[in-house]
C-alpha positions as MATLAB code, in Angstrom:
seq = 'MLVHSAVTGSASAYRIEGGYPITGEITCLGTKNFATKAMVAALLGDTPTLLTNVPPIGDVDITSEMLTSIGASVRRLDGLQLEIDPTTISTSTIPMPHSGSNRIPILLLSALLHRFEQVTVPVVGGCKIGARAVDFHLEAIRQFGGTVEETPDCYTARCSRPFKGTHIHLPYPSVGATETCLYLSVLAQGRSVIANAAIEPEIQELITMLRAMGAIIYNLPNRELRIEGVSRLRGTRMEVLGDRIEAASWASLACASDGEVTVHGIRPDTLGNFLSYYQEIGGGLELVGAQSIRFYRRGDLRPAVIETDVYPGFSTDWQQPFAVLLTQANGISIVHETVYEKRFGYLKALDKLGARTQLTTHCLGSVHCRFLDKNYEHSAIITGPTPFRAVEEITIPDLRAGLAYVIAAAIAEGTSVIKGIDFLERGYGDIVPRLASMNLKIDRV';
ca = [
     109.442   69.514   70.774;
     112.703   70.976   72.104;
     112.560   74.757   73.347;
     114.656   77.142   71.026;
     117.505   78.343   71.788;
     117.856   81.833   74.159;
     120.494   82.729   71.715;
     120.946   81.512   68.220;
     123.617   81.705   65.751;
     125.417   83.822   68.586;
     128.530   86.024   67.439;
     131.420   85.390   69.549;
     131.683   88.562   71.776;
     130.482   91.285   73.383;
     132.021   94.858   72.659;
     131.642   97.636   76.182;
     131.792  100.821   76.475;
     132.486  101.626   80.046;
     133.661  104.273   82.496;
     130.105  106.104   83.634;
     127.263  105.159   85.821;
     124.697  102.841   85.035;
     121.243  103.812   85.790;
     117.759  101.993   85.277;
     115.926   98.737   86.096;
     115.903   95.515   85.373;
     114.265   92.368   85.953;
     115.616   89.143   86.865;
     115.132   85.997   85.124;
     113.946   82.817   86.877;
     116.715   81.134   88.668;
     118.908   77.428   86.568;
     119.550   76.554   89.774;
     116.318   75.412   89.911;
     114.630   75.870   86.651;
     116.361   72.884   85.709;
     116.104   70.801   88.600;
     112.842   70.902   88.512;
     112.077   69.708   84.754;
     114.276   66.856   86.676;
     111.738   66.417   89.286;
     108.862   66.932   86.732;
     109.805   63.065   85.370;
     108.930   61.686   89.096;
     105.103   62.531   88.369;
     102.849   60.199   86.587;
     101.311   63.449   84.919;
     102.778   66.277   82.923;
     104.028   69.440   84.819;
     103.899   72.827   84.169;
     106.701   75.528   85.107;
     106.137   78.498   84.612;
     109.376   81.457   84.920;
     111.311   79.529   82.918;
     114.250   81.200   82.080;
     114.964   81.436   77.954;
     119.330   80.021   78.806;
     121.299   77.442   77.545;
     121.153   75.516   80.112;
     117.384   74.918   79.993;
     117.835   74.077   76.615;
     120.155   71.637   77.117;
     118.527   69.998   79.827;
     115.000   70.257   77.467;
     117.255   68.231   74.985;
     118.329   65.609   77.277;
     114.569   65.052   78.479;
     113.208   64.730   75.248;
     115.873   62.109   74.086;
     114.299   59.679   76.299;
     110.567   60.455   74.929;
     109.699   63.163   77.524;
     107.531   65.687   75.943;
     108.826   69.200   76.560;
     106.969   72.001   75.004;
     107.482   75.959   75.269;
     105.068   77.746   76.018;
     103.539   81.307   75.784;
     105.885   83.483   78.030;
     108.106   81.843   79.875;
     105.749   78.598   80.696;
     107.165   74.908   79.938;
     105.101   71.904   80.182;
     106.960   68.755   80.717;
     104.969   65.647   80.370;
     106.899   62.687   81.971;
     104.312   59.908   80.731;
     106.133   58.927   77.483;
     109.371   58.388   78.325;
     110.363   55.198   76.289;
     113.993   54.868   77.161;
     116.233   55.343   80.179;
     119.815   55.967   77.956;
     120.496   59.868   77.961;
     123.207   60.425   74.724;
     125.502   63.106   75.267;
     123.184   65.966   73.868;
     124.236   67.930   70.635;
     124.449   71.414   72.332;
     126.957   70.257   74.745;
     126.265   69.123   78.848;
     126.098   70.246   82.325;
     125.629   69.109   85.755;
     122.255   67.740   84.963;
     122.795   64.328   83.878;
     123.780   63.060   87.154;
     120.714   63.802   88.731;
     118.529   62.403   86.153;
     120.378   59.036   87.107;
     118.586   59.210   90.584;
     114.723   60.655   88.938;
     115.038   57.732   86.048;
     115.626   54.790   88.525;
     112.082   55.147   89.783;
     111.353   54.152   86.491;
     113.850   51.482   84.878;
     116.029   49.019   86.242;
     118.975   50.163   84.562;
     119.940   53.656   83.330;
     122.476   55.357   81.833;
     123.659   59.023   81.611;
     127.435   60.708   80.179;
     129.814   61.849   81.965;
     128.598   65.016   83.721;
     129.781   68.568   82.192;
     129.751   72.728   83.439;
     132.188   74.896   84.720;
     135.985   74.421   85.147;
     136.544   75.823   88.824;
     137.064   72.488   91.160;
     136.994   68.743   91.233;
     133.000   69.037   91.308;
     133.332   65.093   92.296;
     129.900   62.886   91.777;
     130.894   60.651   94.584;
     128.159   61.877   96.587;
     125.696   61.120   94.125;
     126.757   57.625   93.516;
     127.092   56.621   97.067;
     123.392   57.958   97.731;
     122.395   55.664   94.669;
     124.081   52.901   96.825;
     122.930   53.074   99.914;
     119.114   52.892   98.618;
     120.639   49.579   96.800;
     121.293   50.631   94.172;
     124.430   50.055   92.046;
     126.625   52.192   89.962;
     129.296   51.402   87.297;
     131.631   54.303   85.783;
     133.757   54.286   82.637;
     135.235   57.038   81.390;
     131.937   58.450   79.197;
     129.049   57.569   81.387;
     127.593   56.281   84.962;
     125.168   53.390   84.424;
     123.210   52.366   87.689;
     120.679   49.710   88.426;
     118.532   48.984   90.784;
     115.131   46.410   91.943;
     112.645   49.080   92.336;
     110.815   50.070   94.672;
     114.028   51.526   96.402;
     114.367   50.926  100.586;
     114.132   54.582  102.416;
     117.622   54.976  104.383;
     119.470   57.216  106.483;
     122.315   59.062  104.630;
     124.760   61.632  106.244;
     126.532   63.988  103.558;
     130.462   64.346  104.455;
     129.677   68.237  103.430;
     125.917   70.174  102.446;
     126.156   69.707   98.766;
     123.529   71.310   96.847;
     123.330   68.259   93.875;
     123.890   65.537   96.338;
     120.751   66.717   98.153;
     118.993   67.219   95.451;
     119.552   63.329   94.712;
     118.961   62.093   97.499;
     115.440   63.889   97.644;
     114.664   62.714   94.310;
     115.796   59.104   95.468;
     113.850   59.347   98.655;
     110.405   60.097   97.740;
     109.545   57.348   95.995;
     111.706   54.930   98.235;
     109.944   52.475  100.857;
     109.876   53.546  104.271;
     111.628   56.362  106.084;
     114.850   58.481  104.749;
     116.645   60.853  106.222;
     119.409   63.589  104.709;
     121.493   64.663  107.378;
     123.758   67.491  106.844;
     121.887   68.729  103.858;
     121.847   71.494  102.104;
     119.086   74.229  102.640;
     120.046   76.659   99.960;
     116.382   78.648   98.728;
     116.569   76.521   95.651;
     116.474   73.546   98.210;
     113.781   75.048   99.853;
     111.830   75.562   96.437;
     112.512   71.919   95.436;
     111.180   70.635   98.879;
     107.916   72.790   98.193;
     107.572   71.740   94.332;
     107.788   67.813   95.655;
     105.221   68.357   98.207;
     102.777   69.968   96.040;
     103.676   66.752   93.770;
     102.475   64.566   97.135;
     105.906   64.042   98.670;
     106.189   64.216  102.596;
     109.115   66.117  103.654;
     109.981   67.221  106.940;
     112.329   69.795  107.566;
     114.103   69.222  110.979;
     117.398   71.083  112.758;
     120.604   70.724  112.113;
     120.618   70.168  108.462;
     118.060   67.133  108.759;
     115.520   66.661  106.221;
     113.208   62.689  106.955;
     111.234   61.793  104.209;
     108.267   59.387  104.410;
     108.453   57.463  100.411;
     104.941   57.330   98.868;
     104.018   55.390   96.078;
     103.273   57.963   93.632;
     103.833   61.376   92.660;
     101.611   64.044   90.270;
     102.313   66.566   88.384;
     102.030   70.005   89.746;
     102.366   73.990   88.271;
     105.527   75.342   89.803;
     106.886   78.917   89.423;
     110.286   79.334   89.508;
     112.153   81.742   91.396;
     113.980   84.621   90.852;
     117.836   84.316   90.517;
     119.739   85.427   93.451;
     122.780   84.671   91.943;
     122.189   87.533   89.114;
     120.244   90.044   91.440;
     123.875   90.072   93.246;
     125.361   91.198   89.881;
     123.041   93.787   89.227;
     123.867   94.887   92.691;
     127.424   94.934   92.673;
     127.400   96.592   89.122;
     124.898   99.683   90.173;
     127.711  100.337   93.338;
     131.159   99.753   91.556;
     129.961  102.156   88.874;
     128.765  104.209   91.367;
     124.849  104.627   89.181;
     121.672  103.276   90.461;
     119.783   99.511   89.823;
     116.194   98.558   90.530;
     116.397   94.887   90.456;
     112.821   93.370   89.661;
     111.809   89.794   90.369;
     113.479   88.827   93.535;
     112.722   87.710   97.355;
     114.648   89.911   99.250;
     115.135   86.714  101.741;
     116.655   84.708   99.412;
     119.531   87.227   99.572;
     120.442   87.005  102.562;
     123.786   87.814  103.844;
     124.562   89.789  100.132;
     122.927   92.571  101.713;
     125.027   93.019  105.058;
     128.019   92.615  102.932;
     126.895   94.589  100.470;
     125.840   97.542  103.125;
     129.051   97.405  105.064;
     131.079   98.315  102.333;
     129.256  101.701  100.930;
     126.261   99.768   99.276;
     123.089  101.489   99.694;
     119.565   99.327   99.227;
     116.097  100.233   99.146;
     113.556   97.822   99.440;
     110.543   99.141   96.799;
     108.357   96.860   96.404;
     107.647   92.792   97.578;
     110.019   91.659   94.926;
     111.840   94.561   94.080;
     114.992   96.605   95.549;
     116.909   99.692   94.661;
     120.844   99.412   94.703;
     123.371  101.938   94.435;
     126.501  103.902   96.304;
     126.181  105.647   99.881;
     129.922  106.826   99.315;
     132.843  106.017   99.368;
     133.418  102.141   99.667;
     135.316  100.167  102.299;
     136.966   97.097  102.406;
     135.960   93.931  103.541;
     136.957   90.490  104.241;
     134.220   87.882  102.477;
     134.477   83.995  103.340;
     132.319   82.209  101.105;
     130.310   79.655  102.318;
     127.313   77.301  101.761;
     123.988   78.648  102.755;
     123.119   81.011  104.579;
     126.753   82.094  104.196;
     127.681   84.236  101.515;
     127.268   81.970   98.610;
     130.828   81.503   95.789;
     128.807   82.765   93.077;
     128.320   85.932   94.816;
     131.883   86.446   95.055;
     133.503   87.305   91.042;
     131.268   90.182   91.286;
     131.622   91.187   94.439;
     135.405   90.793   93.755;
     135.086   93.765   90.982;
     132.845   95.658   94.023;
     136.211   95.295   96.002;
     138.839   96.302   93.995;
     136.767  100.152   94.081;
     137.026   99.638   98.136;
     139.463  102.398   99.601;
     141.812   99.707  101.739;
     142.592   95.455  101.467;
     139.763   93.186  101.190;
     139.746   89.500  101.672;
     137.290   86.689   99.714;
     138.507   83.300  101.392;
     136.895   80.745   98.906;
     135.477   77.514  100.664;
     133.522   75.976   98.444;
     135.877   75.361   95.309;
     139.330   74.730   95.242;
     140.070   76.523   91.700;
     137.480   79.433   91.807;
     140.325   82.628   90.738;
     140.997   82.115   87.691;
     139.407   85.182   86.991;
     141.078   87.355   88.315;
     144.051   87.298   86.216;
     141.731   89.438   83.563;
     140.906   92.098   86.660;
     144.591   92.225   86.846;
     144.584   93.296   83.298;
     142.069   95.640   83.540;
     143.634   97.039   86.656;
     143.166   95.523   90.034;
     145.389   94.703   92.196;
     144.942   90.914   93.387;
     147.075   88.699   95.573;
     146.573   84.904   95.966;
     147.574   82.999   98.735;
     147.060   79.193   99.511;
     146.407   80.273  103.516;
     143.466   80.360  104.721;
     142.551   83.896  105.293;
     139.601   83.501  107.427;
     137.915   81.704  110.579;
     135.398   79.868  108.412;
     136.761   75.331  108.371;
     137.896   75.199  105.435;
     138.421   72.125  102.951;
     141.017   73.408  101.825;
     143.492   74.149  104.515;
     147.219   72.526  103.796;
     145.936   71.528  100.354;
     148.120   73.891   98.620;
     144.914   75.988   96.391;
     145.409   79.152   96.165;
     141.819   79.799   97.324;
     141.934   83.050   99.239;
     142.411   86.213   98.040;
     144.139   89.519   98.384;
     142.617   92.804   96.958;
     144.008   96.140   97.497;
     141.770   99.365   96.239;
     140.480  101.940   94.801;
     142.362  101.380   91.379;
     141.039  102.506   88.179;
     140.292  100.380   85.276;
     141.064  101.198   81.764;
     140.014   98.785   79.109;
     141.793   95.846   77.330;
     141.708   94.844   73.698;
     139.898   91.187   74.982;
     139.292   89.154   77.750;
     137.952   85.701   77.755;
     135.157   84.113   80.439;
     136.738   81.405   82.199;
     133.089   79.745   83.651;
     129.937   81.277   83.798;
     129.530   82.994   86.863;
     132.584   84.968   85.868;
     130.876   85.910   82.868;
     128.799   88.890   84.636;
     132.046   89.805   86.484;
     133.390   90.597   83.861;
     130.554   92.771   82.053;
     130.738   94.751   85.891;
     134.563   95.202   84.755;
     133.991   96.135   81.596;
     131.603   98.497   82.490;
     133.820  100.562   85.068;
     136.663  100.463   82.688;
     137.265  103.762   80.566;
     137.167  103.217   77.411;
     135.900   99.531   75.211;
     136.635   96.620   75.873;
     135.757   92.881   73.769;
     134.376   89.698   75.784;
     134.728   86.932   74.148;
     133.377   83.056   75.445;
     130.050   84.313   75.858;
     128.686   80.659   75.470;
     129.970   80.218   78.800;
     127.823   83.175   80.406;
     124.541   82.838   78.216;
     124.337   79.278   79.200;
     123.225   80.712   82.311;
     121.842   83.961   81.752;
     120.868   84.174   77.673;
     120.959   87.317   76.256;
     121.851   90.181   78.466;
     122.669   92.552   75.769;
     119.335   94.028   75.582;
     118.493   93.673   79.181;
     121.563   96.280   79.940;
     121.449   98.400   77.300;
     117.942   99.615   78.498;
     119.928  100.840   81.240;
     122.174  102.930   79.142;
     125.338  100.771   79.564;
     126.669  100.680   75.733;
     127.218   97.292   74.916;
     126.912   95.836   71.459;
     127.636   91.530   70.403;
     130.264   91.178   67.892;
];
């Protein structure tokens, strides 16, 4: 049974009246960056898996649709629980889901190869923020002994099971590529080593889940993972951790609007360096529970130099809401994007609202950057403070920019209309009632 969509028959825009402090409490949803990957991991078991705190968002629905299309049973139980039974899987060809695509098909390619000698998945979708190539995933399959054919519409992988353990050194600590290597290695024969692996909190949660299913995975120094393959995995019960990207957005909203927001359902340790940068520029925080943080503004905001990086660095998904916050800081701030080369498309809309930003192809920072001398506009100069004035219409270009636009509209004097909300709701569901409860004047139109 396919889970129901988080927003059915949704209208096309939000209307937001801004210009006043946002105050109240909000609970983070479970993070899509783990929930959807856990759904894929559930296919590796030979008994059902129960996931809890699964967010009611579009990406979960799209992933559920893919799983049910190959015969898996996906049931939404009471509350935010999702039961996945992989024992009924009957085919290895995944069609393009009618509700759209995300990055999950390329992960299904590796997970399903433990069940079938041939697997076909559609070309991956997702936000247009850079190349996001799948080369690392496909090369990993080849190193484990499989073959992959590519067409404009699909990828077809073949292997003679079981996979043989191998040593892989990832050219870049990609989260998705690390996940692919984990799915491949846990049921491969012998030992595998993943060098230069991603170590994000979501990766650590996936490792915990796979261990609970029976996998043997060791965390080693210097971004290495060692996996001793096992012959079978069983289903498990796993809770989806709170969304650290969403939490940082609500923190930015509180500080940018000079309000006060208590965020529940978030482990402070997953926010890492964000909390340091937040306090550096003048944001205040107070831990009010094991998974609750109160965010506010301590005084005048100061500029900062932000460089995105893989974990434990400043997340690339934090920079959009933080950029809105920096437009209200007194001075010149720098944001150096080192993860995706086309992440600043959203700044044009902020400039219409009143921001003063400038892009450059230079690396304005000290972090080693893959985009050095490659002519990508991947550094932003933000001059503030600049008051925001509402505009008649702005359109969301990608998922993470969506919440940044909501924050921008919230601090702009007057009423703004935000279109393209399907992007945002793919990752955050229906945010209207949650934000309205914090006194933000927001309506769906």
